[in-house]
N, C-alpha and C positions, 0 to 999 in steps of 0.2 A: 245441837242434834235437828238435824234438816224437819222439817214440817212436812207432813204426810200429803196435807193439801197447802193450796196458798189462799185459799178462800177463808175470810172471816166471818161467820155469821152475825147479821146487823139486821137490824126494821129499816127500810125508808118512810121517811113522812111522803104523804102524797103531794106536796109541795116541791118535794127533794125528785121524788118521779119526774114530776111534770118538767122540771128544769130539765132533767136528764135529758127526758125527750125531747125538748127543744134544742137542747145544745147537738144532740147528736144527729138531728136533723138539718142544721145548720152545718156542722161539721162534715156530711155528705155530700151536701151541697156546693160546701167552697170545692171539697176533694173532686167532684164531676167539673168544676169548673176548669180546675188546674188541668186535671185529663183531658177536656175539650182542648186545651190550650197547648199542652203538650202533643197532643195529636195533632196540631195543626202546624207545628213546629216539623215533622217528621221530614218533608223536602228540604227545609232547610238542615236539619241535623245532617242527613245525608251528604249535601255538599260540603259541610264543614266535615266529616269523615274523608270524604275525597281529598281536600286540600289539605288535610292533615298527613295523610298518607302520601300524598304527593311530596309534600317537604320532606318528610322521611326517605322516599326514595333519592330524590333529590338531594339534597343538603345531609342527611344523615341526624344524628343526636349526639350529644357530647357524650364519651363513654369518660374521659379523662382528663380534666383543664380544658385545652385545646383542640384534644384529639375526638375526632368525629367519626361514628361510625354510620355507612350508610344501609338499608335494611332493602334487600331484594324483595322482590314480588311475593316470593313462595313462602316468605316469613311473615306477611303483614297478616293481620286477623281477618277471618273472612264474617260477613255482618250476618247474624242469627235469623234464625226464619221466624222469630216471633217479636212483638211490637214490644218497645220502649214500655218499661212500667215504671209508676208514680209511686213511691211509696212514702208514707208521712206516720 
C-alpha cells in the first residue's frame, strides 16, 4: 500500500539543524563553483560539438561491424536555445 505522503514527522535537535544549515550552505557554494566552471567551458564545448559533427559528416559512424554511415547536414541536431544545465 503506497504512502499518502513521503514525509515522516520527526523532531530535529538544534545541533542537527545547525549542521544541516552549514551543509546546505557548503553544497550551494560547491554547486555555484561547478556552474561557473561549466559556463567557462561553453566556448570549448561548442568547439567539441562542431568537431564531433564534422567527424560524423566526414567519416560517419559504425552501423554494423566495419560498415560506416555518413550523416548529412540536415540530420545533425541543432544547438538548443538554452544554456547547459548542471544537475547534481
